[in-house]
A tleap script that builds the chain and sets N, CA, C and O, in Angstrom:
source leaprc.protein.ff14SB
mol = sequence {
  NMET THR PRO PRO GLN PRO GLN PRO ARG PRO
  SER LEU ARG LEU ARG ARG ALA ALA LEU VAL
  LEU MET SER ALA THR THR VAL PHE GLY LEU
  ALA GLY TRP ALA MET LEU ALA THR ALA PRO
  GLY CYS THR LEU ALA GLN GLY ARG TRP SER
  GLY ALA GLY VAL CYS HIE THR ARG LEU CYS
  LEU LEU GLN GLY ASP CYS GLY GLU ARG ALA
  ALA PRO VAL ALA GLY CYS ALA HIE VAL GLN
  PRO GLY ASP SER ARG GLY LYS VAL TYR PHE
  HIE LEU GLY ASN PRO LEU PRO GLY ALA GLY
  ALA LEU ALA ARG TRP PRO LEU HIE LYS SER
  SER ALA GLY MET ILE GLN ALA ARG PHE ASP
  GLY ASP ARG LEU VAL SER LEU ALA CYS PRO
  ALA ALA CPRO
}
set mol.1.N position { -97.641 196.921 -32.486 }
set mol.1.CA position { -97.269 195.802 -33.294 }
set mol.1.C position { -97.940 194.536 -32.730 }
set mol.1.O position { -97.904 194.283 -31.526 }
set mol.2.N position { -98.558 193.742 -33.639 }
set mol.2.CA position { -99.231 192.538 -33.172 }
set mol.2.C position { -98.253 191.378 -33.172 }
set mol.2.O position { -97.365 191.274 -34.017 }
set mol.3.N position { -98.452 190.511 -32.190 }
set mol.3.CA position { -97.551 189.352 -32.145 }
set mol.3.C position { -97.856 188.420 -33.316 }
set mol.3.O position { -99.003 188.344 -33.758 }
set mol.4.N position { -96.860 187.719 -33.818 }
set mol.4.CA position { -97.077 186.810 -34.952 }
set mol.4.C position { -98.036 185.688 -34.544 }
set mol.4.O position { -97.983 185.162 -33.432 }
set mol.5.N position { -98.917 185.345 -35.495 }
set mol.5.CA position { -99.871 184.255 -35.261 }
set mol.5.C position { -99.146 182.921 -35.413 }
set mol.5.O position { -98.321 182.752 -36.310 }
set mol.6.N position { -99.460 181.979 -34.530 }
set mol.6.CA position { -98.816 180.664 -34.673 }
set mol.6.C position { -99.326 179.963 -35.936 }
set mol.6.O position { -100.515 180.019 -36.249 }
set mol.7.N position { -98.437 179.319 -36.636 }
set mol.7.CA position { -98.785 178.586 -37.840 }
set mol.7.C position { -99.402 177.246 -37.443 }
set mol.7.O position { -98.944 176.609 -36.495 }
set mol.8.N position { -100.452 176.811 -38.173 }
set mol.8.CA position { -101.031 175.505 -37.857 }
set mol.8.C position { -99.991 174.410 -38.045 }
set mol.8.O position { -99.149 174.463 -38.942 }
set mol.9.N position { -100.079 173.437 -37.187 }
set mol.9.CA position { -99.163 172.303 -37.318 }
set mol.9.C position { -99.486 171.527 -38.583 }
set mol.9.O position { -100.634 171.522 -39.029 }
set mol.10.N position { -98.486 170.869 -39.171 }
set mol.10.CA position { -98.741 170.111 -40.408 }
set mol.10.C position { -99.848 169.075 -40.224 }
set mol.10.O position { -100.637 168.859 -41.143 }
set mol.11.N position { -99.923 168.439 -39.080 }
set mol.11.CA position { -100.944 167.409 -38.883 }
set mol.11.C position { -102.335 168.035 -38.884 }
set mol.11.O position { -103.284 167.407 -39.353 }
set mol.12.N position { -102.479 169.247 -38.375 }
set mol.12.CA position { -103.758 169.936 -38.386 }
set mol.12.C position { -104.153 170.297 -39.822 }
set mol.12.O position { -105.318 170.171 -40.198 }
set mol.13.N position { -103.179 170.746 -40.622 }
set mol.13.CA position { -103.446 171.047 -42.034 }
set mol.13.C position { -103.899 169.793 -42.785 }
set mol.13.O position { -104.819 169.844 -43.601 }
set mol.14.N position { -103.242 168.674 -42.498 }
set mol.14.CA position { -103.629 167.428 -43.159 }
set mol.14.C position { -105.037 167.006 -42.758 }
set mol.14.O position { -105.808 166.535 -43.594 }
set mol.15.N position { -105.372 167.173 -41.494 }
set mol.15.CA position { -106.719 166.817 -41.034 }
set mol.15.C position { -107.768 167.698 -41.703 }
set mol.15.O position { -108.827 167.214 -42.102 }
set mol.16.N position { -107.476 168.981 -41.826 }
set mol.16.CA position { -108.419 169.881 -42.496 }
set mol.16.C position { -108.585 169.496 -43.964 }
set mol.16.O position { -109.705 169.473 -44.477 }
set mol.17.N position { -107.496 169.198 -44.631 }
set mol.17.CA position { -107.564 168.802 -46.037 }
set mol.17.C position { -108.357 167.503 -46.191 }
set mol.17.O position { -109.155 167.367 -47.119 }
set mol.18.N position { -108.140 166.557 -45.289 }
set mol.18.CA position { -108.880 165.295 -45.341 }
set mol.18.C position { -110.366 165.535 -45.112 }
set mol.18.O position { -111.201 164.917 -45.773 }
set mol.19.N position { -110.703 166.419 -44.189 }
set mol.19.CA position { -112.101 166.730 -43.918 }
set mol.19.C position { -112.765 167.377 -45.132 }
set mol.19.O position { -113.901 167.039 -45.465 }
set mol.20.N position { -112.074 168.296 -45.791 }
set mol.20.CA position { -112.613 168.928 -47.000 }
set mol.20.C position { -112.802 167.880 -48.092 }
set mol.20.O position { -113.831 167.871 -48.768 }
set mol.21.N position { -111.830 167.005 -48.270 }
set mol.21.CA position { -111.930 165.958 -49.294 }
set mol.21.C position { -113.090 165.017 -48.993 }
set mol.21.O position { -113.852 164.670 -49.896 }
set mol.22.N position { -113.234 164.600 -47.739 }
set mol.22.CA position { -114.339 163.707 -47.363 }
set mol.22.C position { -115.678 164.397 -47.569 }
set mol.22.O position { -116.636 163.763 -48.012 }
set mol.23.N position { -115.759 165.674 -47.256 }
set mol.23.CA position { -117.013 166.417 -47.445 }
set mol.23.C position { -117.371 166.493 -48.916 }
set mol.23.O position { -118.527 166.284 -49.285 }
set mol.24.N position { -116.395 166.791 -49.760 }
set mol.24.CA position { -116.650 166.873 -51.201 }
set mol.24.C position { -117.069 165.517 -51.750 }
set mol.24.O position { -117.981 165.433 -52.573 }
set mol.25.N position { -116.412 164.466 -51.303 }
set mol.25.CA position { -116.758 163.119 -51.752 }
set mol.25.C position { -118.180 162.775 -51.341 }
set mol.25.O position { -118.923 162.186 -52.126 }
set mol.26.N position { -118.566 163.132 -50.133 }
set mol.26.CA position { -119.924 162.869 -49.651 }
set mol.26.C position { -120.953 163.619 -50.490 }
set mol.26.O position { -121.984 163.054 -50.853 }
set mol.27.N position { -120.687 164.873 -50.799 }
set mol.27.CA position { -121.615 165.672 -51.607 }
set mol.27.C position { -121.788 165.042 -52.983 }
set mol.27.O position { -122.914 164.892 -53.458 }
set mol.28.N position { -120.681 164.671 -53.630 }
set mol.28.CA position { -120.778 164.053 -54.954 }
set mol.28.C position { -121.464 162.697 -54.882 }
set mol.28.O position { -122.235 162.346 -55.775 }
set mol.29.N position { -121.192 161.934 -53.834 }
set mol.29.CA position { -121.838 160.637 -53.666 }
set mol.29.C position { -123.338 160.774 -53.491 }
set mol.29.O position { -124.104 160.024 -54.097 }
set mol.30.N position { -123.766 161.718 -52.673 }
set mol.30.CA position { -125.201 161.940 -52.468 }
set mol.30.C position { -125.875 162.436 -53.741 }
set mol.30.O position { -127.005 162.051 -54.040 }
set mol.31.N position { -125.188 163.284 -54.485 }
set mol.31.CA position { -125.744 163.770 -55.754 }
set mol.31.C position { -125.907 162.610 -56.736 }
set mol.31.O position { -126.921 162.518 -57.428 }
set mol.32.N position { -124.916 161.729 -56.796 }
set mol.32.CA position { -125.007 160.555 -57.670 }
set mol.32.C position { -126.132 159.633 -57.254 }
set mol.32.O position { -126.853 159.103 -58.099 }
set mol.33.N position { -126.285 159.439 -55.951 }
set mol.33.CA position { -127.348 158.571 -55.425 }
set mol.33.C position { -128.709 159.154 -55.785 }
set mol.33.O position { -129.608 158.425 -56.205 }
set mol.34.N position { -128.866 160.476 -55.620 }
set mol.34.CA position { -130.129 161.133 -55.946 }
set mol.34.C position { -130.419 161.021 -57.439 }
set mol.34.O position { -131.572 160.850 -57.834 }
set mol.35.N position { -129.379 161.117 -58.276 }
set mol.35.CA position { -129.556 161.011 -59.713 }
set mol.35.C position { -130.086 159.631 -60.092 }
set mol.35.O position { -130.939 159.516 -60.973 }
set mol.36.N position { -129.589 158.587 -59.436 }
set mol.36.CA position { -130.014 157.226 -59.757 }
set mol.36.C position { -131.419 156.926 -59.260 }
set mol.36.O position { -131.974 155.877 -59.586 }
set mol.37.N position { -132.007 157.829 -58.474 }
set mol.37.CA position { -133.342 157.616 -57.939 }
set mol.37.C position { -134.431 158.089 -58.901 }
set mol.37.O position { -135.610 158.080 -58.548 }
set mol.38.N position { -134.054 158.498 -60.099 }
set mol.38.CA position { -135.033 158.923 -61.106 }
set mol.38.C position { -134.779 158.156 -62.397 }
set mol.38.O position { -133.649 157.762 -62.683 }
set mol.39.N position { -135.829 157.950 -63.166 }
set mol.39.CA position { -135.681 157.228 -64.437 }
set mol.39.C position { -134.725 157.943 -65.394 }
set mol.39.O position { -133.862 157.285 -65.974 }
set mol.40.N position { -134.842 159.265 -65.586 }
set mol.40.CA position { -133.891 159.934 -66.492 }
set mol.40.C position { -132.448 159.854 -65.987 }
set mol.40.O position { -131.520 159.669 -66.774 }
set mol.41.N position { -132.268 159.994 -64.681 }
set mol.41.CA position { -130.919 159.900 -64.114 }
set mol.41.C position { -130.337 158.510 -64.279 }
set mol.41.O position { -129.149 158.351 -64.560 }
set mol.42.N position { -131.182 157.506 -64.104 }
set mol.42.CA position { -130.739 156.117 -64.275 }
set mol.42.C position { -130.309 155.880 -65.721 }
set mol.42.O position { -129.274 155.264 -65.973 }
set mol.43.N position { -131.096 156.365 -66.652 }
set mol.43.CA position { -130.761 156.214 -68.068 }
set mol.43.C position { -129.466 156.950 -68.394 }
set mol.43.O position { -128.624 156.449 -69.139 }
set mol.44.N position { -129.320 158.137 -67.831 }
set mol.44.CA position { -128.102 158.920 -68.045 }
set mol.44.C position { -126.867 158.175 -67.531 }
set mol.44.O position { -125.788 158.278 -68.114 }
set mol.45.N position { -127.032 157.424 -66.440 }
set mol.45.CA position { -125.930 156.653 -65.859 }
set mol.45.C position { -125.774 155.293 -66.533 }
set mol.45.O position { -125.030 154.442 -66.045 }
set mol.46.N position { -126.470 155.081 -67.651 }
set mol.46.CA position { -126.457 153.837 -68.415 }
set mol.46.C position { -126.980 152.667 -67.597 }
set mol.46.O position { -126.542 151.528 -67.759 }
set mol.47.N position { -127.927 152.970 -66.716 }
set mol.47.CA position { -128.581 151.933 -65.932 }
set mol.47.C position { -129.870 151.497 -66.599 }
set mol.47.O position { -130.235 151.993 -67.665 }
set mol.48.N position { -130.554 150.561 -65.954 }
set mol.48.CA position { -131.839 150.051 -66.448 }
set mol.48.C position { -132.870 150.319 -65.362 }
set mol.48.O position { -132.744 149.804 -64.252 }
set mol.49.N position { -133.884 151.114 -65.665 }
set mol.49.CA position { -134.929 151.489 -64.718 }
set mol.49.C position { -135.972 150.384 -64.685 }
set mol.49.O position { -136.461 149.961 -65.733 }
set mol.50.N position { -136.314 149.914 -63.499 }
set mol.50.CA position { -137.295 148.839 -63.385 }
set mol.50.C position { -138.680 149.421 -63.134 }
set mol.50.O position { -138.820 150.574 -62.727 }
set mol.51.N position { -139.691 148.609 -63.381 }
set mol.51.CA position { -141.066 149.017 -63.117 }
set mol.51.C position { -141.320 149.247 -61.641 }
set mol.51.O position { -142.288 149.915 -61.277 }
set mol.52.N position { -140.463 148.705 -60.783 }
set mol.52.CA position { -140.597 148.881 -59.335 }
set mol.52.C position { -139.953 150.181 -58.866 }
set mol.52.O position { -139.905 150.450 -57.665 }
set mol.53.N position { -139.454 150.995 -59.809 }
set mol.53.CA position { -138.855 152.269 -59.444 }
set mol.53.C position { -137.453 152.158 -58.892 }
set mol.53.O position { -137.061 152.944 -58.030 }
set mol.54.N position { -136.686 151.184 -59.383 }
set mol.54.CA position { -135.315 150.965 -58.929 }
set mol.54.C position { -134.384 151.023 -60.130 }
set mol.54.O position { -134.699 150.501 -61.200 }
set mol.55.N position { -133.238 151.660 -59.941 }
set mol.55.CA position { -132.233 151.731 -60.996 }
set mol.55.C position { -131.243 150.581 -60.804 }
set mol.55.O position { -130.633 150.447 -59.743 }
set mol.56.N position { -131.092 149.763 -61.829 }
set mol.56.CA position { -130.112 148.677 -61.804 }
set mol.56.C position { -128.948 149.100 -62.694 }
set mol.56.O position { -129.119 149.304 -63.896 }
set mol.57.N position { -127.776 149.228 -62.105 }
set mol.57.CA position { -126.596 149.620 -62.856 }
set mol.57.C position { -125.819 148.380 -63.266 }
set mol.57.O position { -126.190 147.258 -62.918 }
set mol.58.N position { -124.758 148.587 -63.996 }
set mol.58.CA position { -123.931 147.469 -64.435 }
set mol.58.C position { -123.195 146.804 -63.265 }
set mol.58.O position { -122.572 145.757 -63.441 }
set mol.59.N position { -123.263 147.395 -62.097 }
set mol.59.CA position { -122.672 146.798 -60.898 }
set mol.59.C position { -123.677 145.955 -60.141 }
set mol.59.O position { -123.409 145.547 -59.011 }
set mol.60.N position { -124.839 145.681 -60.744 }
set mol.60.CA position { -125.920 145.009 -60.024 }
set mol.60.C position { -125.513 143.645 -59.476 }
set mol.60.O position { -125.950 143.279 -58.385 }
set mol.61.N position { -124.698 142.888 -60.186 }
set mol.61.CA position { -124.292 141.571 -59.691 }
set mol.61.C position { -123.470 141.725 -58.416 }
set mol.61.O position { -123.661 140.972 -57.461 }
set mol.62.N position { -122.559 142.694 -58.391 }
set mol.62.CA position { -121.765 142.944 -57.191 }
set mol.62.C position { -122.633 143.455 -56.052 }
set mol.62.O position { -122.360 143.177 -54.884 }
set mol.63.N position { -123.688 144.208 -56.393 }
set mol.63.CA position { -124.583 144.752 -55.387 }
set mol.63.C position { -125.607 143.725 -54.929 }
set mol.63.O position { -126.314 143.953 -53.947 }
set mol.64.N position { -125.697 142.600 -55.625 }
set mol.64.CA position { -126.552 141.502 -55.190 }
set mol.64.C position { -127.965 141.490 -55.736 }
set mol.64.O position { -128.768 140.663 -55.304 }
set mol.65.N position { -128.311 142.384 -56.678 }
set mol.65.CA position { -129.660 142.366 -57.227 }
set mol.65.C position { -129.680 143.021 -58.596 }
set mol.65.O position { -129.433 144.220 -58.724 }
set mol.66.N position { -129.974 142.233 -59.613 }
set mol.66.CA position { -130.085 142.772 -60.970 }
set mol.66.C position { -131.546 142.923 -61.379 }
set mol.66.O position { -131.836 143.249 -62.530 }
set mol.67.N position { -132.458 142.691 -60.454 }
set mol.67.CA position { -133.877 142.902 -60.707 }
set mol.67.C position { -134.524 141.779 -61.491 }
set mol.67.O position { -133.855 140.903 -62.040 }
set mol.68.N position { -135.833 141.833 -61.525 }
set mol.68.CA position { -136.626 140.873 -62.293 }
set mol.68.C position { -137.136 141.598 -63.526 }
set mol.68.O position { -137.748 142.660 -63.413 }
set mol.69.N position { -136.895 141.044 -64.686 }
set mol.69.CA position { -137.362 141.663 -65.930 }
set mol.69.C position { -138.666 141.012 -66.351 }
set mol.69.O position { -138.831 139.798 -66.228 }
set mol.70.N position { -139.596 141.824 -66.850 }
set mol.70.CA position { -140.872 141.293 -67.334 }
set mol.70.C position { -140.657 140.459 -68.597 }
set mol.70.O position { -141.379 139.491 -68.835 }
set mol.71.N position { -139.664 140.834 -69.405 }
set mol.71.CA position { -139.368 140.114 -70.646 }
set mol.71.C position { -137.851 140.019 -70.821 }
set mol.71.O position { -137.264 140.787 -71.583 }
set mol.72.N position { -137.214 139.074 -70.112 }
set mol.72.CA position { -135.763 138.929 -70.241 }
set mol.72.C position { -135.308 138.690 -71.671 }
set mol.72.O position { -134.169 139.002 -72.019 }
set mol.73.N position { -136.192 138.135 -72.510 }
set mol.73.CA position { -135.837 137.855 -73.894 }
set mol.73.C position { -135.370 139.126 -74.614 }
set mol.73.O position { -134.592 139.043 -75.564 }
set mol.74.N position { -135.835 140.292 -74.175 }
set mol.74.CA position { -135.428 141.557 -74.804 }
set mol.74.C position { -133.937 141.838 -74.607 }
set mol.74.O position { -133.340 142.579 -75.388 }
set mol.75.N position { -133.332 141.253 -73.572 }
set mol.75.CA position { -131.915 141.485 -73.314 }
set mol.75.C position { -130.985 140.556 -74.059 }
set mol.75.O position { -129.774 140.777 -74.075 }
set mol.76.N position { -131.525 139.523 -74.675 }
set mol.76.CA position { -130.676 138.530 -75.350 }
set mol.76.C position { -129.799 139.136 -76.442 }
set mol.76.O position { -128.672 138.688 -76.651 }
set mol.77.N position { -130.301 140.134 -77.125 }
set mol.77.CA position { -129.544 140.740 -78.234 }
set mol.77.C position { -128.310 141.494 -77.746 }
set mol.77.O position { -127.434 141.831 -78.542 }
set mol.78.N position { -128.237 141.759 -76.449 }
set mol.78.CA position { -127.130 142.555 -75.908 }
set mol.78.C position { -125.995 141.714 -75.331 }
set mol.78.O position { -124.989 142.260 -74.878 }
set mol.79.N position { -126.151 140.383 -75.346 }
set mol.79.CA position { -125.098 139.526 -74.774 }
set mol.79.C position { -124.629 138.506 -75.807 }
set mol.79.O position { -125.360 138.135 -76.726 }
set mol.80.N position { -123.397 138.069 -75.625 }
set mol.80.CA position { -122.821 137.068 -76.526 }
set mol.80.C position { -121.783 136.256 -75.763 }
set mol.80.O position { -121.304 136.693 -74.716 }
set mol.81.N position { -121.431 135.085 -76.273 }
set mol.81.CA position { -120.412 134.279 -75.594 }
set mol.81.C position { -119.149 135.088 -75.333 }
set mol.81.O position { -118.705 135.869 -76.175 }
set mol.82.N position { -118.585 134.884 -74.156 }
set mol.82.CA position { -117.397 135.618 -73.739 }
set mol.82.C position { -117.723 136.759 -72.793 }
set mol.82.O position { -116.840 137.252 -72.091 }
set mol.83.N position { -118.997 137.193 -72.762 }
set mol.83.CA position { -119.399 138.265 -71.853 }
set mol.83.C position { -119.344 137.781 -70.404 }
set mol.83.O position { -119.432 136.585 -70.127 }
set mol.84.N position { -119.200 138.727 -69.503 }
set mol.84.CA position { -119.146 138.384 -68.076 }
set mol.84.C position { -120.535 138.049 -67.560 }
set mol.84.O position { -121.541 138.455 -68.140 }
set mol.85.N position { -120.578 137.315 -66.479 }
set mol.85.CA position { -121.840 136.982 -65.818 }
set mol.85.C position { -122.568 138.277 -65.424 }
set mol.85.O position { -123.791 138.363 -65.538 }
set mol.86.N position { -121.820 139.271 -64.965 }
set mol.86.CA position { -122.419 140.539 -64.577 }
set mol.86.C position { -123.153 141.208 -65.732 }
set mol.86.O position { -124.250 141.736 -65.549 }
set mol.87.N position { -122.554 141.190 -66.922 }
set mol.87.CA position { -123.199 141.799 -68.086 }
set mol.87.C position { -124.459 141.028 -68.461 }
set mol.87.O position { -125.483 141.630 -68.786 }
set mol.88.N position { -124.388 139.703 -68.419 }
set mol.88.CA position { -125.553 138.878 -68.754 }
set mol.88.C position { -126.692 139.154 -67.770 }
set mol.88.O position { -127.835 139.354 -68.181 }
set mol.89.N position { -126.382 139.163 -66.483 }
set mol.89.CA position { -127.413 139.406 -65.471 }
set mol.89.C position { -127.959 140.830 -65.585 }
set mol.89.O position { -129.150 141.052 -65.365 }
set mol.90.N position { -127.108 141.787 -65.924 }
set mol.90.CA position { -127.588 143.160 -66.106 }
set mol.90.C position { -128.649 143.212 -67.197 }
set mol.90.O position { -129.679 143.863 -67.024 }
set mol.91.N position { -128.411 142.533 -68.321 }
set mol.91.CA position { -129.346 142.602 -69.445 }
set mol.91.C position { -130.547 141.678 -69.294 }
set mol.91.O position { -131.626 141.996 -69.794 }
set mol.92.N position { -130.388 140.540 -68.614 }
set mol.92.CA position { -131.495 139.598 -68.486 }
set mol.92.C position { -132.188 139.658 -67.126 }
set mol.92.O position { -133.306 139.161 -66.984 }
set mol.93.N position { -131.552 140.251 -66.139 }
set mol.93.CA position { -132.112 140.289 -64.790 }
set mol.93.C position { -131.642 139.095 -63.982 }
set mol.93.O position { -130.812 138.309 -64.438 }
set mol.94.N position { -132.179 138.968 -62.779 }
set mol.94.CA position { -131.825 137.838 -61.924 }
set mol.94.C position { -132.319 136.541 -62.554 }
set mol.94.O position { -133.458 136.481 -63.018 }
set mol.95.N position { -131.486 135.503 -62.581 }
set mol.95.CA position { -131.953 134.215 -63.106 }
set mol.95.C position { -132.848 133.526 -62.078 }
set mol.95.O position { -132.974 133.973 -60.938 }
set mol.96.N position { -133.454 132.443 -62.504 }
set mol.96.CA position { -134.241 131.643 -61.567 }
set mol.96.C position { -133.316 131.101 -60.477 }
set mol.96.O position { -132.121 130.935 -60.720 }
set mol.97.N position { -133.837 130.824 -59.290 }
set mol.97.CA position { -132.988 130.321 -58.202 }
set mol.97.C position { -132.225 129.059 -58.599 }
set mol.97.O position { -132.692 128.258 -59.409 }
set mol.98.N position { -131.060 128.907 -58.019 }
set mol.98.CA position { -130.240 127.723 -58.254 }
set mol.98.C position { -129.241 127.891 -59.379 }
set mol.98.O position { -128.623 126.915 -59.803 }
set mol.99.N position { -129.068 129.106 -59.871 }
set mol.99.CA position { -128.140 129.323 -60.985 }
set mol.99.C position { -126.710 129.061 -60.535 }
set mol.99.O position { -126.283 129.501 -59.468 }
set mol.100.N position { -126.005 128.354 -61.349 }
set mol.100.CA position { -124.588 128.093 -61.139 }
set mol.100.C position { -123.942 128.183 -62.503 }
set mol.100.O position { -123.909 129.248 -63.119 }
set mol.101.N position { -123.427 127.056 -62.972 }
set mol.101.CA position { -122.854 127.024 -64.314 }
set mol.101.C position { -123.951 127.162 -65.370 }
set mol.101.O position { -123.690 127.603 -66.490 }
set mol.102.N position { -125.187 126.781 -65.006 }
set mol.102.CA position { -126.319 126.906 -65.913 }
set mol.102.C position { -127.350 127.820 -65.261 }
set mol.102.O position { -127.856 127.524 -64.179 }
set mol.103.N position { -127.655 128.922 -65.918 }
set mol.103.CA position { -128.652 129.870 -65.413 }
set mol.103.C position { -129.844 129.878 -66.368 }
set mol.103.O position { -129.691 129.717 -67.578 }
set mol.104.N position { -131.048 130.071 -65.788 }
set mol.104.CA position { -132.262 130.034 -66.614 }
set mol.104.C position { -133.172 131.211 -66.270 }
set mol.104.O position { -133.231 131.665 -65.128 }
set mol.105.N position { -133.887 131.696 -67.307 }
set mol.105.CA position { -134.865 132.767 -67.173 }
set mol.105.C position { -136.085 132.384 -67.996 }
set mol.105.O position { -135.942 131.731 -69.029 }
set mol.106.N position { -137.290 132.775 -67.564 }
set mol.106.CA position { -138.445 132.616 -68.459 }
set mol.106.C position { -138.330 133.640 -69.589 }
set mol.106.O position { -137.777 134.721 -69.385 }
set mol.107.N position { -138.847 133.312 -70.780 }
set mol.107.CA position { -138.790 134.269 -71.891 }
set mol.107.C position { -139.451 135.583 -71.497 }
set mol.107.O position { -138.898 136.661 -71.716 }
set mol.108.N position { -140.637 135.479 -70.915 }
set mol.108.CA position { -141.351 136.624 -70.359 }
set mol.108.C position { -142.338 136.080 -69.337 }
set mol.108.O position { -142.477 134.865 -69.199 }
set mol.109.N position { -143.013 136.949 -68.630 }
set mol.109.CA position { -143.840 136.537 -67.494 }
set mol.109.C position { -144.866 135.470 -67.828 }
set mol.109.O position { -145.094 134.570 -67.020 }
set mol.110.N position { -145.484 135.541 -68.980 }
set mol.110.CA position { -146.568 134.610 -69.295 }
set mol.110.C position { -146.143 133.527 -70.284 }
set mol.110.O position { -146.960 133.052 -71.073 }
set mol.111.N position { -144.885 133.140 -70.247 }
set mol.111.CA position { -144.382 132.154 -71.203 }
set mol.111.C position { -143.830 130.931 -70.484 }
set mol.111.O position { -143.267 131.033 -69.394 }
set mol.112.N position { -144.000 129.790 -71.108 }
set mol.112.CA position { -143.393 128.571 -70.585 }
set mol.112.C position { -141.992 128.377 -71.177 }
set mol.112.O position { -141.228 127.541 -70.694 }
set mol.113.N position { -141.655 129.137 -72.210 }
set mol.113.CA position { -140.332 129.043 -72.831 }
set mol.113.C position { -139.244 129.543 -71.893 }
set mol.113.O position { -139.500 130.367 -71.015 }
set mol.114.N position { -138.026 129.039 -72.084 }
set mol.114.CA position { -136.911 129.384 -71.200 }
set mol.114.C position { -135.694 129.856 -71.986 }
set mol.114.O position { -135.446 129.430 -73.114 }
set mol.115.N position { -134.957 130.738 -71.356 }
set mol.115.CA position { -133.642 131.164 -71.827 }
set mol.115.C position { -132.639 130.410 -70.964 }
set mol.115.O position { -132.806 130.335 -69.747 }
set mol.116.N position { -131.598 129.852 -71.578 }
set mol.116.CA position { -130.574 129.154 -70.813 }
set mol.116.C position { -129.199 129.701 -71.175 }
set mol.116.O position { -128.856 129.874 -72.345 }
set mol.117.N position { -128.435 129.964 -70.136 }
set mol.117.CA position { -127.069 130.447 -70.333 }
set mol.117.C position { -126.127 129.509 -69.593 }
set mol.117.O position { -126.366 129.154 -68.439 }
set mol.118.N position { -125.060 129.113 -70.267 }
set mol.118.CA position { -124.054 128.245 -69.641 }
set mol.118.C position { -122.796 129.069 -69.438 }
set mol.118.O position { -122.320 129.745 -70.350 }
set mol.119.N position { -122.264 128.998 -68.215 }
set mol.119.CA position { -121.075 129.768 -67.843 }
set mol.119.C position { -119.917 128.847 -67.509 }
set mol.119.O position { -120.110 127.746 -66.994 }
set mol.120.N position { -118.736 129.302 -67.803 }
set mol.120.CA position { -117.508 128.672 -67.331 }
set mol.120.C position { -116.872 129.712 -66.419 }
set mol.120.O position { -116.251 130.667 -66.886 }
set mol.121.N position { -117.031 129.519 -65.126 }
set mol.121.CA position { -116.591 130.529 -64.171 }
set mol.121.C position { -117.460 131.757 -64.309 }
set mol.121.O position { -118.666 131.695 -64.070 }
set mol.122.N position { -116.861 132.877 -64.693 }
set mol.122.CA position { -117.588 134.138 -64.823 }
set mol.122.C position { -117.922 134.460 -66.279 }
set mol.122.O position { -118.529 135.498 -66.543 }
set mol.123.N position { -117.552 133.616 -67.221 }
set mol.123.CA position { -117.733 133.931 -68.639 }
set mol.123.C position { -118.852 133.107 -69.266 }
set mol.123.O position { -118.988 131.912 -69.001 }
set mol.124.N position { -119.650 133.771 -70.103 }
set mol.124.CA position { -120.726 133.114 -70.826 }
set mol.124.C position { -120.140 132.228 -71.913 }
set mol.124.O position { -119.358 132.691 -72.744 }
set mol.125.N position { -120.518 130.953 -71.909 }
set mol.125.CA position { -120.040 130.016 -72.915 }
set mol.125.C position { -121.072 129.903 -74.035 }
set mol.125.O position { -120.724 129.936 -75.215 }
set mol.126.N position { -122.351 129.768 -73.653 }
set mol.126.CA position { -123.396 129.666 -74.662 }
set mol.126.C position { -124.698 130.254 -74.132 }
set mol.126.O position { -124.933 130.303 -72.925 }
set mol.127.N position { -125.535 130.698 -75.063 }
set mol.127.CA position { -126.825 131.278 -74.722 }
set mol.127.C position { -127.871 130.704 -75.647 }
set mol.127.O position { -127.778 130.845 -76.866 }
set mol.128.N position { -128.867 130.058 -75.071 }
set mol.128.CA position { -129.997 129.545 -75.844 }
set mol.128.C position { -131.167 130.463 -75.545 }
set mol.128.O position { -131.777 130.399 -74.478 }
set mol.129.N position { -131.468 131.325 -76.521 }
set mol.129.CA position { -132.505 132.332 -76.331 }
set mol.129.C position { -133.459 132.255 -77.520 }
set mol.129.O position { -133.215 132.866 -78.560 }
set mol.130.N position { -134.551 131.498 -77.358 }
set mol.130.CA position { -135.502 131.389 -78.478 }
set mol.130.C position { -136.118 132.738 -78.788 }
set mol.130.O position { -136.178 133.616 -77.928 }
set mol.131.N position { -136.569 132.897 -80.004 }
set mol.131.CA position { -137.241 134.149 -80.398 }
set mol.131.C position { -138.540 134.268 -79.634 }
set mol.131.O position { -139.221 133.276 -79.377 }
set mol.132.N position { -138.869 135.477 -79.278 }
set mol.132.CA position { -140.122 135.724 -78.548 }
set mol.132.C position { -141.309 135.405 -79.452 }
set mol.132.O position { -141.294 135.752 -80.633 }
set mol.133.N position { -142.337 134.750 -78.915 }
set mol.133.CA position { -143.514 134.420 -79.737 }
set mol.133.C position { -144.300 135.652 -80.122 }
set mol.133.O position { -145.314 135.546 -80.811 }
savepdb mol mol.pdb
quit
């Protein structure tokens, strides 16, 4: 007759469960990160793929970089008054330096025209976006 095996202590079971959960979370996180490293994966995640090979997601403002768009004017149709600053920056890209209550973008790289957005806190109050020439 074999002696009974000691049962793991509850704290050991909890540590094992936490380790399994952390491992699974890491695997899913790495898979998500790898997915965002490709243009199709970025599109699937509803991100915007840049010409520099970077995926900008809707969290770009929180992450500190919404990228530079070659033609920010293309994003004007996707924003309207009341939208969050994050949504505006996602669609138009990073504004010119010094943005506060008033943010500005060039219409496109070779244009002297400007897009202007006025914010009250985090909300878009108005958007002046001339039609692209």
